[in-house]
MARDOLO-614655 format. One line per field, with one value per residue: residue in three letters; y, x, z of N, C-alpha, C in turn. Coordinates in steps of 0.1 Angstrom, whole numbers, plus 2048, in hexadecimal, padded with zeros to 3 digits. Example, Ala and Ser with C-alpha at 12.3 -4.5 7.8 and 13.67 -1.06 7.14 Angstrom:
<pts>
code (ALA|SER)
n.y (7C7|7EA)
n.x (884|880)
n.z (84E|847)
ca.y (7D3|7F5)
ca.x (87B|889)
ca.z (84E|847)
c.y (7DF|800)
c.x (884|881)
c.z (84E|84F)
</pts>
This chain:
<pts>
code (MET|THR|SER|ALA|GLN|SER|LYS|GLU|ASN|ARG|SER|THR|LYS|GLN|PHE|ILE|SER|ASP|GLY|GLY|GLN|ILE|PRO|SER|SER|ASP|LYS|CYS|GLY|SER|GLU|HIS|GLU|ARG|GLU|ASP|LEU|LYS|SER|ILE|ILE|LEU|ASN|LEU|LEU|THR|LYS|SER|SER|VAL|TYR|ALA|VAL|THR|GLN|LEU|VAL|THR|SER|SER|GLY|CYS|GLY|ARG|LYS|LEU|LEU|TRP|PHE|VAL|VAL|LEU|LEU|VAL|GLY|VAL|MET|GLY|CYS|SER|TYR|GLU|VAL|TYR|ARG|PHE|LEU|THR|LEU|TYR|PHE|GLN|TYR|PRO|VAL|VAL|ILE|THR|LEU|GLU|VAL|LYS|ASN|ASN|TRP|LYS|LEU|ASP|PHE|PRO|ALA|VAL|THR|VAL|CYS|ASN|LEU|ASN|ARG|ILE|PRO|ILE|PHE|TYR|TYR|ASP|CYS|LEU|PHE|ARG|ASN|LYS|THR|VAL|GLU|GLU|CYS|MET|ASP|PHE|CYS|VAL|ASP|LYS|GLY|LYS|PRO|ALA|TYR|GLU|PRO|ILE|ARG|PRO|ILE|LEU|ALA|SER|GLU|ARG|GLN|LYS|TYR|VAL|THR|CYS|SER|ASN|ASN|PHE|ASP|GLY|VAL|PHE|SER|GLU|HIS|ARG|THR|GLU|SER|LEU|LEU|PHE|MET|ASN|ARG|TYR|LEU|SER|LEU|SER|LYS|ALA|ASP|ARG|HIS|LYS|LEU|GLY|HIS|GLN|ALA|ASN|SER|PHE|ILE|THR|SER|CYS|THR|PHE|ASN|GLY|GLU|SER|CYS|SER|ILE|ARG|ASN|PHE|SER|ASP|TYR|LEU|SER|ILE|GLU|PHE|GLY|ASN|CYS|PHE|THR|PHE|ASN|GLY|LYS|ASN|GLU|THR|SER|THR|GLU|VAL|LEU|GLN|THR|SER|TYR|ILE|GLY|PRO|ASN|SER|GLY|LEU|ASP|ILE|THR|LEU|ASN|LEU|GLU|VAL|PRO|ASP|TYR|SER|PRO|ILE|THR|SER|SER|VAL|GLY|ALA|ARG|VAL|VAL|ILE|HIS|LYS|ALA|ASP|ALA|GLN|PRO|ASN|PRO|GLU|ASP|TYR|GLY|ILE|ASN|ILE|ASN|PRO|GLY|PHE|GLU|THR|SER|VAL|ALA|ILE|GLN|GLN|VAL|ILE|ILE|ARG|MET|ARG|ASN|LYS|ARG|VAL)
n.y (2C2|2BF|2C8|2E6|2EC|2E6|2FE|315|310|315|32F|33A|336|342|35E|360|35C|373|388|382|383|382|3A0|3B5|3C1|3CE|3D9|3EE|3FF|407|418|42C|439|444|455|467|472|47D|492|4A0|4AA|4BA|4CD|4D8|4E3|4F4|509|511|529|52E|542|53B|521|519|526|516|4FD|503|511|50E|50B|4FE|50D|521|514|50A|521|52B|515|51C|534|52C|51A|52C|539|526|521|53A|53D|527|52C|544|538|526|53A|547|531|52C|544|542|52C|536|545|563|581|596|5AC|5BF|5C3|5D8|5E1|5FA|607|628|63D|658|66C|680|69A|69D|6B8|6CA|6D9|6ED|6F8|70D|702|719|734|750|767|770|789|795|78D|797|7B0|7B3|7AD|7C5|7D5|7E2|7EF|7DC|7EA|7F5|7E2|7D5|7E4|7DC|7E7|7DF|7DC|7D3|7D3|7CB|7B9|7CB|7BF|7B9|7BB|79A|78B|77A|759|741|722|70A|711|71A|703|6F9|70B|715|70B|6FB|6FC|6E2|6DD|6E1|6F6|707|720|72F|724|736|735|72D|740|755|74B|74D|767|772|764|770|788|783|778|78E|79A|7A3|78D|793|7A3|78F|77F|78E|791|776|75B|75F|752|758|755|740|72A|71E|70F|6FE|6E3|6D1|6B0|6B1|6CD|6EE|6FE|71E|734|73F|72B|721|726|73B|733|739|72F|72A|71E|71B|730|73F|72A|717|70C|6F6|6EB|6F1|6F5|715|736|741|72D|711|6FB|6D8|6C8|6AC|68D|676|664|651|650|65C|670|67E|68E|6A8|6BE|6D0|6E9|6F5|713|715|72B|729|737|74C|744|747|749|73C|725|702|6ED|6E9|6E9|6E0|6DF|6C6|6C2|6AB|6A9|6AB|6BC|6CE|6D0|6E0|6E7|6D7|6E1|6DF|6C7|6B3|6A3|6A3|6A5|6B4|6B3|6C9|6CC|6B3|69C|695|67E|677|65F|656|644|63F|635|62B|626|619|613|602|600|5E5|5D1|5AF)
n.x (571|580|56F|56F|58A|58B|577|587|59C|591|588|5A1|5AB|597|59D|5B5|5B0|59F|5B0|5C3|5E0|5F4|5F4|615|62C|641|63E|62A|638|64A|639|633|64A|650|63B|644|65D|650|641|656|666|653|64F|669|66A|656|65E|672|68F|68E|676|667|666|659|640|637|631|61F|60A|5EA|5D7|5D9|5E1|5F1|607|611|61A|62E|63F|649|658|66A|679|683|693|6A8|6B1|6BF|6D0|6E0|6EA|6FA|70D|71A|725|736|74A|753|75F|771|783|78F|7A2|7A8|7BD|7C1|7D3|7EB|80B|81F|83D|84C|865|86A|878|879|872|85A|86B|86A|85E|874|879|88A|891|89F|8A4|8A4|891|895|8B1|8C5|8CD|8B7|8A4|8AA|8A4|889|87F|884|86F|875|86F|86B|879|88E|89A|8A4|8BA|8CC|8CE|8D2|8CB|8DA|8CE|8B8|899|87D|85F|83F|81D|80A|7FE|7E4|7EE|7F5|7E3|7F3|80E|809|807|821|832|826|82A|82C|842|858|851|836|826|819|826|83A|857|878|882|86C|859|868|866|84B|846|853|847|82D|835|843|82D|81D|827|825|824|837|849|850|85F|872|881|88B|89F|8B3|8B3|8CA|8DE|8DA|8DA|8F2|8FF|8F4|8E9|8DB|8D7|8F0|8F1|8F3|8E1|8CF|8C5|8B0|8A0|892|875|863|858|845|847|839|844|860|869|875|873|87F|877|87F|876|85E|839|82C|821|832|842|839|843|84B|86A|87D|88C|8A4|8B9|8C6|8D3|8F2|8FE|8EA|8CA|8C2|8D9|8E3|8F4|8F3|8F1|8F3|8F5|8FC|907|8F7|8DC|8BF|8BA|8A2|8A2|8A3|8AE|8CA|8CD|8C0|89E|88E|878|869|853|833|835|822|814|80E|82B|82F|841|83C|832|839|858|87C|899|8BA|8D7|8F3|914|916|913|8F6|8E2|8C4|8B0|894|877|85C|83C|81E|7FC|7DE|7BC|7A8|787|779|763|75C)
n.z (225|20F|1FC|203|1FF|1E1|1DD|1E2|1CF|1B8|1BA|1BA|1A1|193|197|18D|172|16D|172|161|167|186|198|198|1B0|1AA|191|197|1A7|195|183|195|199|180|17B|191|187|170|17B|188|174|167|179|179|15E|161|174|164|158|141|12F|119|11A|134|130|119|126|13A|12D|120|10A|0EA|0D5|0E1|0ED|0D5|0CC|0DE|0DA|0C2|0C7|0D9|0C7|0B4|0C7|0CF|0B7|0B0|0C4|0BE|0A6|0AF|0BE|0AC|09C|0AD|0B4|09A|095|0AB|0A3|08E|095|097|091|0AC|0B2|09C|095|087|07A|06E|05A|050|039|03C|059|06A|07F|0A1|0B6|0CC|0EE|100|120|139|15B|16F|174|172|170|189|18C|181|193|1AE|1A6|1A0|1BC|1C7|1BD|1A6|185|165|151|15F|16C|155|14F|162|17B|198|1BA|1D5|1EE|209|1FD|1F6|200|1F0|1F6|1F6|1D8|1C6|1B8|19F|1A2|19F|1A4|1BE|1CB|1C9|1D3|1ED|209|22B|249|256|26F|26F|279|26B|261|248|237|233|21B|20D|210|203|1E8|1E3|1E4|1D2|1BB|1B9|1B5|19C|18B|188|172|151|132|120|12F|142|12F|127|140|143|13C|11C|0FA|0E9|0FD|10B|0F9|0EA|0D4|0B6|0A1|088|07B|072|067|06C|084|092|0AA|0A0|095|0AC|0BF|0D4|0F3|113|135|152|167|15E|151|135|118|0FD|0DD|0C7|0A1|0A5|09C|093|08F|080|073|065|059|05D|069|05C|05E|054|05F|078|09A|0AE|09D|090|08F|0A9|0B7|0D0|0E3|104|119|139|14C|169|17C|17F|18A|19D|1BE|1C7|1B5|1B5|1A7|190|16E|14E|13F|128|111|0FA|0E1|0CC|0AC|0A8|0BF|0E1|0F7|117|12F|14C|154|142|135|139|150|14B|156|15E|14D|140|125|117|107|0F3|0E6|0D3|0CB|0B4|0B7|0AA|0B2|0A3|0A3|095|087|082|07B|084)
ca.y (2C4|2BD|2D5|2F1|2EF|2EA|30B|31D|30E|31A|33A|340|333|34C|36B|360|35B|37F|392|37F|380|388|3AC|3B5|3CB|3D7|3E3|3F8|409|410|421|436|43F|44A|462|470|478|486|49E|4A9|4B1|4C4|4D9|4E0|4ED|500|512|514|535|535|544|534|511|51C|528|50A|4F3|509|514|503|509|4F9|51A|529|509|50A|52F|52A|50C|523|53E|523|517|535|53E|51D|521|543|539|51C|534|54C|52D|523|543|54A|528|52D|550|540|523|53C|54C|570|588|5A3|5B8|5BE|5CB|5DA|5E8|600|613|632|643|663|66A|68D|69B|6A5|6C5|6CB|6E5|6EF|704|70D|703|726|73B|75D|76B|772|799|79B|787|7A1|7BD|7B1|7AF|7D1|7DA|7E9|7EC|7D5|7F1|7F8|7D4|7D2|7EE|7D7|7F0|7D8|7E1|7CA|7D3|7C1|7BD|7D0|7B5|7BF|7B3|78F|78A|76B|751|732|715|6FF|719|71A|6F6|6F7|717|719|6FE|6FB|6F9|6D6|6DC|6E0|6FE|713|729|72D|727|743|731|72C|74F|75E|747|751|777|772|75F|77A|795|781|774|79A|7A1|79E|781|79B|7A8|784|778|797|78D|767|757|761|74A|75A|754|732|71E|721|70A|6F5|6DB|6C7|6A8|6B7|6D9|6F8|709|726|739|745|71F|71F|72F|73D|72E|73D|724|730|718|71A|73C|73D|71E|71A|701|6F4|6E6|6F2|6FD|722|73E|745|720|706|6EE|6D0|6C3|6A0|687|667|65E|64D|64F|669|67A|684|695|6B6|6BD|6DE|6EA|6FF|719|715|736|724|743|757|73F|74D|741|732|719|6F9|6E4|6EE|6E1|6E4|6D6|6C3|6BB|6A5|6AC|6AD|6CC|6D6|6D1|6EB|6E1|6DB|6DA|6DC|6BA|6A8|6AA|69D|6B0|6B3|6B6|6D1|6C7|6A5|69B|68E|679|672|658|654|63B|642|62A|62D|61D|61E|60F|5FC|5FB|5DC|5C6|59F)
ca.x (580|581|567|575|595|586|573|592|5A4|585|588|5AC|5AC|58F|5A2|5C0|5A9|59A|5BB|5CE|5EC|5F4|5FB|620|62E|64C|638|623|643|652|632|634|656|64E|633|64C|665|64A|63F|663|66B|649|651|673|665|64D|668|683|693|68C|668|65F|661|64E|631|633|62E|614|600|5DD|5D2|5E4|5E7|5FB|611|617|620|639|648|650|660|677|681|68B|69D|6B0|6B8|6C7|6DA|6E8|6F2|705|719|722|72C|740|750|759|769|77D|78C|796|7AE|7AA|7C7|7BD|7DD|7F4|816|825|849|850|872|869|883|879|869|85C|874|860|862|87C|878|894|890|8A7|89D|8A4|886|899|8BB|8C6|8CB|8A8|89B|8AA|8A0|87A|87C|886|864|879|868|872|887|898|8A0|8AC|8C3|8D4|8D0|8CF|8CF|8DE|8C9|8AD|88F|870|853|832|80F|809|7F3|7E1|7F5|7F0|7E2|801|819|807|80C|830|83B|820|82D|82E|84E|85A|849|826|821|811|831|841|865|87B|884|85E|853|870|861|83E|845|85B|83E|824|83A|844|822|817|82B|81F|82A|841|852|857|866|880|88B|891|8AE|8B3|8B7|8D8|8E9|8D6|8DC|901|901|8E9|8EB|8D0|8DA|8FD|8F2|8F6|8D6|8D0|8BA|8A5|89A|88C|869|862|84C|847|843|837|84E|86E|86C|876|876|880|872|882|86E|84E|831|827|81A|83C|848|82F|848|853|878|87C|898|8A5|8C2|8C6|8E2|8F7|901|8DE|8C1|8C5|8E4|8E4|8FA|8EC|8FB|8E6|8F6|8FD|90A|8EA|8D4|8BA|8B9|897|8A3|8A6|8B5|8D2|8CC|8B5|890|88E|86A|866|844|82F|83B|814|810|818|833|82B|84C|83D|82E|842|866|887|8A2|8C5|8E1|8FD|921|915|90C|8E9|8DE|8B7|8AA|884|870|850|833|810|7F0|7D4|7B0|7A0|77B|777|75B|75D)
ca.z (225|200|1F6|206|1F7|1D4|1D8|1E3|1C3|1AF|1BC|1B7|194|18E|199|181|168|16C|16F|156|170|193|199|19F|1B9|1A3|185|19F|1AB|189|17E|19D|195|173|17E|199|17E|168|183|18B|165|163|182|174|155|163|179|15C|156|131|130|110|11F|13E|127|112|12F|141|124|120|0FC|0E0|0CD|0E8|0ED|0C6|0C9|0E5|0D4|0B7|0CC|0DF|0BD|0B0|0D1|0CE|0AA|0AF|0CA|0B7|09B|0B3|0C5|09F|096|0B5|0B3|08D|097|0B2|09D|082|09E|092|097|0B1|0B0|095|09B|07A|07C|05E|057|047|034|043|063|070|08D|0AC|0BB|0D8|0F2|10D|12A|146|168|175|16C|16F|174|196|18C|180|19D|1B6|1A2|1A4|1CB|1C8|1B8|19A|179|15D|14A|16A|16C|14B|151|16C|186|1A4|1C8|1DD|1FC|20E|1F6|1FC|1FC|1EF|1FA|1EE|1CF|1C4|1B0|19A|1AB|19E|1AA|1CB|1D2|1CB|1DF|1F8|214|239|24B|259|27B|26B|281|263|25E|23C|238|22C|20C|205|210|1F8|1DA|1E1|1E1|1C3|1B0|1BA|1AA|18C|184|186|166|143|12C|116|138|145|124|128|14A|142|133|10F|0F2|0E6|108|10E|0EE|0E3|0C8|0B3|097|085|071|06E|061|078|086|09B|0B4|096|092|0B5|0C2|0E2|0FE|121|13E|160|170|158|14B|125|114|0EF|0D5|0B7|09A|0A8|092|099|086|075|06E|063|053|068|064|059|062|050|067|088|0A1|0B4|094|08A|096|0B1|0C0|0D4|0EF|10C|123|144|153|174|187|180|191|1AA|1CD|1C9|1AE|1BE|19E|184|162|143|13D|11B|10F|0EC|0E0|0BF|0A7|0A7|0CE|0E8|101|124|138|15A|156|13C|134|140|153|145|15E|155|14D|13A|118|118|0F8|0F4|0DB|0D4|0C0|0AD|0B8|0A7|0B4|09E|0A5|088|089|079|082|080)
c.y (2C7|2C7|2E1|2F3|2EF|2F6|315|31F|314|328|341|33E|33F|359|36A|362|36A|389|38E|37B|386|394|3AD|3C1|3D7|3E1|3EE|404|410|419|42E|440|44A|456|46B|47A|482|493|4A6|4B0|4BD|4D0|4DF|4E7|4F9|50C|514|523|538|535|53E|526|511|51E|51D|501|4F7|50C|50A|501|505|503|521|520|50A|519|530|524|513|52B|536|51D|51F|53B|534|51F|52F|543|52F|522|53D|543|528|52B|547|53F|529|538|54C|535|52B|542|559|577|595|5AF|5B6|5C7|5CC|5E4|5ED|609|61B|638|654|664|67C|68E|6A3|6B2|6C3|6D7|6E3|6FB|704|70E|70F|72F|749|760|770|784|79F|796|792|7AD|7BD|7B2|7BB|7DA|7E4|7E7|7E2|7DD|7F3|7EB|7D0|7DB|7E7|7E0|7E8|7DB|7D3|7C9|7CA|7C2|7C2|7C8|7BC|7B5|7A6|78F|77B|767|747|728|70B|705|719|70C|6F5|6FF|719|70D|701|6F8|6EB|6D3|6DC|6EA|70C|71E|727|72C|733|741|731|738|756|759|74B|760|779|76E|76B|786|792|77E|784|7A2|79D|794|789|79E|79B|77C|782|793|77F|768|758|755|74B|756|744|728|724|71B|6FF|6EF|6D2|6C0|6AE|6C5|6E4|6FF|711|72B|73A|738|71C|729|72D|737|731|731|72C|72B|719|727|73A|731|720|70D|701|6EA|6E6|6FB|709|72B|741|739|713|6F9|6E3|6C9|6B3|69A|67A|65F|65C|64E|65C|673|680|68A|6A3|6B5|6CD|6DF|6F6|706|71B|722|733|72F|74C|751|746|743|738|725|70E|6ED|6ED|6E4|6E8|6DA|6D2|6BC|6B7|6A5|6AD|6BD|6D3|6D6|6DC|6E3|6E1|6D6|6D8|6CF|6AF|6AD|6A2|6A7|6AD|6BB|6BF|6CD|6B9|6A8|692|68B|672|66C|656|64A|63F|636|62E|624|620|612|60B|5F9|5F2|5CF|5B6|599)
c.x (584|57B|56C|580|593|57F|57C|599|59E|588|596|5B1|5A1|594|5AE|5BB|5A4|5A4|5C4|5DD|5EC|5FC|608|623|639|647|62E|62C|649|647|630|63F|657|644|639|653|65D|646|64A|668|65F|64A|65E|671|65D|655|673|681|68F|67B|661|65D|657|641|62F|62E|620|609|5F4|5D7|5DD|5EB|5F4|607|619|621|62F|645|64F|659|66B|67D|689|697|6AA|6B9|6C1|6D2|6E4|6EF|6FD|70F|720|72B|739|74B|75B|762|775|787|793|7A3|7B0|7B7|7C1|7C6|7E5|7FE|81D|831|84D|85C|86E|878|886|86F|868|862|86B|867|869|87C|881|890|89C|89F|89D|89C|88E|8A7|8BC|8C4|8BF|8A0|89D|8A4|891|878|87D|87B|86A|86F|871|87C|891|8A0|8AB|8B8|8CF|8D8|8CA|8D3|8CE|8D9|8BF|8A1|884|865|848|828|80E|7FE|7F0|7EA|7F0|7F0|7EE|80A|815|809|81A|836|834|820|82E|83B|84B|852|839|820|81B|818|839|84F|86B|87E|876|856|85A|869|853|83C|848|84E|831|829|83C|837|819|81B|822|827|836|84B|859|860|874|888|88F|89C|8AC|8B7|8C4|8E1|8E5|8DA|8E9|904|8F5|8EB|8E0|8D4|8E6|8FF|8EF|8E6|8D9|8C5|8AE|89C|892|880|869|857|851|841|844|843|85F|871|86A|878|878|87F|878|879|861|847|82C|822|825|842|83D|835|84E|860|874|88B|89A|8B0|8BF|8D5|8E5|8FB|8F5|8D7|8C6|8D0|8E7|8ED|8F4|8F6|8F1|8EB|8F6|8FE|8FD|8DD|8CE|8B9|8AD|895|8A8|8B1|8BE|8D0|8C2|8A8|891|882|86B|856|841|834|82C|80F|817|820|82B|836|848|835|833|851|86F|890|8B1|8D0|8ED|90A|921|90E|902|8E6|8D0|8B1|89A|884|862|846|824|806|7E5|7CB|7A9|792|775|76F|75B|74F)
c.z (216|1F7|1F8|1FF|1E7|1D2|1D6|1D6|1B8|1AE|1B8|1A8|18E|18F|18F|177|161|16A|164|15D|17C|193|19E|1A5|1B1|199|18C|1A2|19D|182|187|19D|188|176|188|18F|174|16E|185|17D|164|16C|17F|169|157|16C|171|15C|14A|131|128|113|12A|137|11E|119|135|138|123|116|0F3|0D7|0D3|0EB|0E1|0C6|0D2|0E2|0CA|0BB|0D2|0D4|0B7|0B9|0D1|0C0|0AA|0BA|0C7|0AF|0A5|0B9|0B8|09A|0A1|0B5|0A6|08D|09F|0AD|092|088|098|098|09D|0B1|0A6|094|08C|07C|06B|062|04C|044|03A|04E|066|07C|095|0B1|0CD|0DF|0FE|114|134|151|16F|16D|168|177|180|198|189|18E|1AA|1B4|1A4|1B2|1CF|1C5|1AB|18F|170|156|154|16B|162|148|15B|177|191|1B0|1CF|1EB|1FD|203|1FE|1F6|1FB|1F6|1F0|1E6|1CC|1B8|1AC|1A5|1AD|1A4|1B9|1D1|1D4|1D7|1EB|202|222|23C|251|267|27A|275|278|261|253|23D|232|21F|206|204|205|1EC|1DB|1DF|1D5|1B9|1B0|1B1|19D|185|183|17A|15C|13E|127|125|13F|13C|124|133|14B|13B|122|105|0EF|0EF|10A|107|0E8|0D7|0C4|0A4|095|079|06B|06B|06E|078|08F|0A5|0AD|092|0A1|0B7|0CF|0EB|10C|12A|149|169|16B|154|13A|121|105|0E8|0CA|0AF|0A0|09D|09C|08D|07B|06E|06F|05C|05D|060|064|05B|05C|055|074|08D|0A8|0AB|08C|094|09D|0B7|0C4|0E2|0F7|117|12F|14D|164|181|18A|186|19C|1B5|1CD|1BF|1B4|1B7|196|17B|159|142|12E|118|0FF|0EC|0D1|0B9|0A8|0B7|0D8|0F2|10F|12F|149|15D|14F|139|13A|144|14D|14F|157|157|147|12C|11A|10B|0FE|0E8|0DE|0CA|0C0|0AF|0B5|0AA|0AC|0A0|098|08E|07E|080|07B|080)
</pts>
């Protein structure tokens, strides 16, 4: 019994002396965790969206690894430089929009175009329905009988949208008013511009008085513009072949600018005109007026004041 125990003790001592110490289970577990962490990191780097990092990990040769390391280093430096540049610009708080108000002593006065909402007086309107010539209409030979309608001719698309409409019952039958308007437009647009100008409202009867900055002006200061929807229109301070100088003003308020009095000749309105008043368009002096799409309507029997303010927007091609 004693000899067996002594042998076991000797074998235990020998095992301890050979290993130096008894192996620990905690040490084996920590080495296994480090190996798992290393494999996870390598797996993430291999599947990285950064192409240089993936090639750096998966490349076999030292030369290729060095090359991809240089590429990665250059990319990181470039990204760092852009971040630095952006942050430097951000903390400078640069001004994006500059609002500057200037009170000039003189400003170019805009062009003003006035039109009568009635395209043609009623006596010329009736005369056209009687298929009279322009010369006969100018002699005021108006027959009050029933108009002799002529075959329909093609008209402009914009006018077609306004005058060609169906009745409220949507039965495809034009109302009497729309039919009359359509027939008149066919006859009116078949005339030349010179004849349409003769049959429209004239400046000497439409514009009764005019002042600019307190000084009198006349119809000689207006140029003619022919509108399909409004007939004769008259432009003040517009650039044309005979007038290239733009008027200027240095005053503000109701006692400055353009002051005109209009005679709408309401008793002479044709039956197809639905509104009574004048059309006023304010535009640049070198631009052609467009009363069909732009402008305001002025009611008769009232004094109307219009004030405008000039706003200029300039885009600067300045790179930061």
